[in-house]
N, C-alpha and C positions, 0 to 999 in steps of 0.2 A: 249649760256646760256640756251635757251629754249629747245634744243634737250636733254640736260642733265636733267634739272629740271622737265620739263613737262613729259618726258617719265618715269622718276622715280615715279612721282605722279600717273600717270595712271597705270603703271605696278604693283605698290604695291597693288592697289585696284583690279586689274585683278587677281592677285594671290590669294588674300583673298577671292574674290568672288567664285573662283573655289574650294577652300578648304572648305569654309563655305557659301554655297548659301543661307542658311536660315538667314544670317545676312543682307540680302537686301542691299548689298554694293553699288549698282549703284544708288539707291534712295538717300543714304547718300552722294554719290559723287555729285549728282545734287545739294543737299543742301549745301555742304561745298565748292565745287569747281565751278561748272558751274554757279550757281546763283551769286556767289561772282564775277566771271569774268564778267557776264552781267552788274552788278552794276557799275563796273569801266569802262568797255569798252563802255558803253553808253554815257560817257562824251566826249565832244569834245577835252578835254585836256588829253585824254588817249594816248597810244602810240602803235605802231605795235609790234607784237611778235619779228620780226627781226628788231632791232633798232640799228642804227649806234650810236656809242659813240664818242663824240668829246672832252669830258672833263672828267677827273677822278671823278668829283663831280656827274656826271650823272650815274655812275655805280651802286651805292647803291640804286638809285631810281628805277632801273629795276627789283629788286628782289620783285616783287609784284604779284597781282592776274593775270596779263596778262602773265608774263613769266611762272608762275606755273600753274594756274588754267585754263586760256583760252587755253594754249597749250595742256594741258592734255585733255580738252574737245574736241579740234579739233582732237586729235588722236582717241578718242572714236568715234567721228562722222565718221571719215574715216574708222575705222574698221567696224563699223555698216553698212556702205554703201558697202564696198568691199566684206564683208563676212569674218568671223573669219579665215577660212582656208587659203584663199588667202593672207590676211593680215599677218598671222603667217609665211607663206613661204617667204613673202617679208622681214619681220624682220630678219628671219634667214639668208637670202642673205646679208642683210645690215650688220649684226654683223660679219659674216664670212669674207666679203670682206674688212671690215674696222677695224678688230681687232688690237688693240694697235696703232691706228692711230687717227689723228684728222679728223673730218667730217664736212660737211656743210649740210644745209637743203636739197639741191638738191640731195645729196647722198642718203638720205632717200627716197625722192620722186622717184628717178630712180629705187631703189631696189623694191619699192612697185608696180611699173608699170610693172615689168617683167612678173608676172603671172596673171595680170589683163588685160582687154581690154580697160583700161582707162589711159590717160596721166595724171598721178597724179600731176605732177608739174603744168600743165596747170589748173587743178582743184583747187589746194591748194595755188597757189602763192598769190592771193589776200587775202586769209584768214590770211596769216602770214605777209604779207608786208603792209597791210592797217590797219588803226585803225577802230574799230567798227564791226558791224554785221548787217545782213539784218532783216528787218521787212516785213513779208508777210501778206497782207490783202486778205482774201478769200471772193469771192462772187460767186454766182451760177447764170448762165444765163438761158435763155429760152430753150437752146438746151441740157439741163442736163450736161453742162460742168462747171467745176470749173475754175474760173479765179483767178490766183495768181499774184498779183502785188507787186513787191518788191521795197522797198525804204531803204535807210540807216537809221537805228534806231538812234534816238538822244533824250535826255531829253530836248534839246534846240529846241524850235519850229521854230527858224529862221536859222536852219542849212542849209548847201548846200548839196543837195542830190547827192551823188556819189555812187549809188548802182550798182555795176557791178560785183557782186560775181557770180560764178558758184555754185549753191546751190544743194547739193545732198538731194533730198526729198525722204523719205521712208514713205509710207502711206498705210492704210488698211481700210477695212470695215468688220464688224463682226456681224453676227446674231447667237445667241446661241453659238454653238461650231464651226460654219463654219466661217473661216477667209480668206478673199481675200486680198492678199498683192500685192503691186506694188512699183516701184521706178522710179525716173526720175531725170536727171540733168536739171535744169532750169537756163538759163543765160540771158534771156531778162528781161526788166523792167516789161513787161506784158506777162503772159504765160497761157496756157490752158491745163487742164487735163480732160480726159473723166471720167465721174462718174463711180466708180467701183461698185456701188450698186444701184439698182432701188427701194429698199424699204426705205421709209422715216424713219422707226423706227430703222434702223441699226445704230450701232456705227461706226462713221467714224473719224479717227485720222490722222492728217497730219504731225505728227512728232513721228514716231514709237520709243518707248523706251525713248522718249525725248532726243535722241542722237544728233539731229541736233542743231548746234549753231546758232539758229535764233529764232525770236519771231513770233507768229501768232495771228492775230485777226480773230476769227471765226465769221461767220454770225450769226445773232440772232437765226434763226430757228435751226441751227446745235448746237449752244451752249445750247439752251433749251432742246434739245434731250439728250445731254450729261449729263446735270444736272438731268434730269428725270431718266436716267439709273443709275447714281451714287446714287441718292436718294433711288431708289428701291433696289440696291445692290452695295455697295461701291466698291466691288471687281470686278465689271463688267469691269472696266478699270484698267490695271496694275498700281502699285504704282508709277513707274517712270513717267508714263503719267499723273496720277492725280497731281503729284507735278509739272509737266511741265505746265499743264493747270492753276494751281494756281499761279505759278511763272509768266507765261505770263500775267495773269490778273493784278497782283500787279505791275509789271514793267511798263505795259501799262498805268495803273492808274497814276503812278508816272510821266509818260511822257505826261499826259493829252491827251492820244489817245483813252481812253474809259471813260465812265461815272462812277461815284461812284455806280450807280444802277447796272451796268453790273457786277462790282466786288462783291457787296454785295449779289446779286442774286446767284452768283457762290458759295459763302460761305455756302448757305443753303444745298448744296449737301454734305457737309463734317461733318454733325452732327454725323454720325455713323463711321467716319474715325477711322481706327485702326492702322495706321502707325505712329510711333513716330517721324520720320523725317519730315513727312508732317505736323504733329501737331507743331513741333518746328518752321517750316517755317511760317505756318499760324499765329501762335501767335506772332512771331517776326514781321511779316508784320503789324498785327493789332496794335502792340505797336509802330511801326514806325509812323503809321498814328496818333496814340494817341499823340505822341510828337509834330507832326506838328499842330494838332488842339488844343493843350493844352491852348494856350493863345487866343483862338478865342471864339466868342459868342456861338458857337454850341458845345463846348467841352462837356458840361453836357449831351447833347442829345446823342453824340457819346459814351460817357462813359457808359450811361445807356443801349444803344443798344447792345454794346459788352458784357456788364455784363450779360444781359438777354440771349444773344446767348450762352455764355460759361456755364451759369447755366443750360440751356436747354440741352446742350451737356452732362454735368456731370450727370444730372438726367436721361437722356436717357441711359447712360452707367451703372448707379448704382441703379436707382430705386427711392430712397427717400433720403432726407437730412440726415436721421438718419444713413445711410450707409456710409456717407462721413468720411473717416478715414485716418490718417497719418500712414498707415502701408501697407504691401503687403501680408496680410494673405491669400487673395483669388487671388493674382496676382503672378503667378509663373514664367512666361517667362520674359526675359530681356526686350523685346520690349514692353510688357504690362506695365512693371514698368516704363520705360522711358516715355511712353505716360501719365501715371497717374501723374508722377512727373511734367511734363510740364503743365498739366491741373491744378494741385494744385498750382503751382507758379502763374499762370496767373489768376486763380480764387481769389487768395490772392490779387493780384494787383487790381483786379476789385471788391474788398471789399466784398467777401462772408464771412459774419460774423461767420458762423459756423466754417469755415476753419481757419480763422485768430485767433479766440478765442482758438481753440485747439492748434494752432501753438505756441501761447504765453505760454500756459501751458507746452507743451512739451519742449520748449526752456528753461524755468525756471528749469525744472528737469535736462535737459542736462547741464546747467551751474552749477548745484549743484553736478554734478559728474556722472550722469546716462547716460554716452555717448554711451555705448554699445547697448542701446535700440533703437537707430535710425539707420535705414537701410542706407548704404552709398549713395544709389540713391535718398534718401529723404533729405539729409542734405542741399543741395543747395536750393531747394524750401522752406525748413523750415526756413533757415536763411534769405532768401529774403522776406518771408512772414512777419517775424519780422521787417525787414528793412522798408517795405512798411508802416507798422504801425507808425514807426518813433519815438518811445518813447526814450527819452534821457537815461533812466536807462538801457534799453536793448542795446543801442549803447555802453555804458560804459562796460557792461558785455562782449559784443562781442569783443571790443577792447582789453580787458584784456585777453580773450581767444587767440586772435591773438598774443599778446606779449609773452604769456607764452608757446605757442605751440612749440614743437620741430620738428614737421612735416612740411616740406615746402608745401606739398599738402594741409594740413589743413590751413596753413597760407594764401595760395592763395584763398582758399574758404572763409575764414573770410574776407579777404581784399576786394574781389569782392563784397561781400554782404554789407560791410560797405559803399561802394561808392553809394549804392542805398537807404540809409536811407532818409526818408521823413522828414528831420530835418535840416534846414539851418544852425543853430549854430554848429551842429556836423559835417556837411559837410565842413564848414569853418575850423574847427579844423583839419579834416582829410587832407585837402589841405595843411595846414601848416606843417603837418608831412612829406610831400614830401621832404622838405628841411632838414630833420633830418635823423639820422641813423636808425630810426624805420622802414623806408621803403627802401628796397634795390634799388639801382640805376636802375636796369633793370625792376623794377615794376612801375617806375614813369609814363610812358606813359599809362599803363593799368589803373592805379588809376585815372589819370586826365581825360582820355577818358571815363572811367566808370562814373565819376561824371558829365561829360558833357552830358552824355546820361540819367542822372537822371533829371526828368522834373523840379526840383527846383534847379539843380546844374549848368545849362549851363552858365548863366551869371556869377555866382560865379567863375567857373573854368576859364572863359575867362579873367576876371579881375585879377585873381591870376596869370595867364600866363603873362599878360602884365606887372604886377608889378614886377615879378621875372624873366623876360625873360632871361637876361644874365646868371643868376645862373642856371636856368633850362636847357638851351642849353649847358652850361658847363657840367652839370651832365649827360645829355643824350649823349653827343658826337656828331659825325657826321654820325652815322650809322642808323639802322632801326628806333630806338626810336624817333629820331627827325622828321622823316618823318610821324610818327603817331601823334606826339604832335601838329604839325602845322595844322592838320585837325580838331583840337578841336572846332573851331567856325563854323563847317559845318552846324549846325542845325539852325543858324540864318535865319530869313526870312523877314527882312524889309530892305528897301533901306538905311536907316540910318546905320543899322548894317553892311551892305555890305560896305558902304563907310568907316566906322570906321576900319573894318578888312583890307580893301585894303590899307588904309593910314598907318596902323601900319606895315604891311608887306613891304610896300615901304620904310618906315623909318628904318626898321630892316631887310634888305635883308639876305637871307640864301641860298646860291647857292646849298648846299647839299640837300635842300628840295624844290627847285624852282618848280618842277613839282607838288608836293603835295600841295604847296600853290596855284597854279593856279587851281588845281582840287577843292580845298576848296572854292575858290571864285566862281567857276562855280556852285558848289552845292548850295551856298547861292542864286545866281541868279535864279537857277531852283526852289528853295523853294519859292521865291517871286512870280514867275509866277504861281506855283502850287496853292498857297493860293488864289491869285487873280482869278484863273480859277475855283476852286473847292468848295469854301465855299458855294455858293448858291446851287450848285448841291448836295452837301452833306446834306444841310439843308432839301432839298426836298426828299431825299432818306431815311432819318432816321425816 
């Protein structure tokens, strides 16, 4: 399965990157694939890429971020380490020798070994046959050596460490235009690398292009230097590596391996960020923390902190409030448009009154028939801005637009926005529509999960699922949708909620989604630990 799906995922991006290098495909790949794989593979209830199947019910559960995104990320890591030319020759040998035949993973590794001086099977076996990925903690000793200690990453603090990967490390140091690169395979729990730069002001990165499928904890002095360099010039570090640093920090925060202060300090380096994919990840991470803290005593402080941060970002980019506008008059490139759209949506969520007031006015004109005046890239943030305000009359207008639209693309846009309305009565109405013909069967999971990720909708969606379990499972069938639906209570973060969810799934077993159910229960346990660990630390950092 993985040889087919992972390679197709990677090869599609490889081709597009060569045709359109200006599209920054690999930063988007890290956003859409690598980070998605990290989130799932950090769970103890994940699975290896090469997974034996003992029951037909297990097959559908393997079409996930491991088989697609982790596999594609490992192919990218291997190409980055071997070099593009050697990798390409190996792929040509593999395709020629096995044309019109079935293949195994070892066939690929053997072909890639022919023109390299590396036993690729020995290097890659644990990456495809084991669950998880390594965490590397960097320290610097008195002999100007970097010590790299690897452990198995886990969101669970009580996991059993089984870190025995052979890790292909590519790292570099850079001063101005001079770049010194190096690479090494590390296989021990503790490893040493000679420092490749003697100047403390140099940029030093230990995951070039963020191509390695591992996470890194940088020592404080090295992190401060990276923050300083990005603050002075955001492009001093390539976009893939900036996203890698941000992703490392967020995942490590989720796993209680760094403090909130470490993460929030890193955010300050991104005020002048210009990459839309980095902004999308940054904002989605902030919103994920927002949902975790929503029912805690420090939520107002967090909300105010992020609101101020995003307003400073917007003013840094545009100058004054008077220039905030729902248009692209001075924004010509696609990437600039996507960045602005992301900022507008999230400034709306964090209640920038200038933006939300203008959004309501534009939406009223749109509802009245002036649809052509809204740029396609602004429709989603505009509708979400209206949803975050939560007015019943605007929900009714958007629901009417949804019902009357002949375009499935438009209907999906309306429906996704409707799930985010800050209005309990209307969210309950929308949940009940799941059981009618107004919502197509294959939209059921996206609607229910969208509502579950609305900060007022989580409890409502869970109660609805319990009350209508048999009907919803019948509508979803035993395919992909049911594996998504059972993850609906993943946001719960109390022991009572965990017990309730566990009891319900024990009383209503579903073999076609057994792995997804275990992953859901593990996420709830991780949430409980995270809240217990981080509330006081966040309070001190905000």
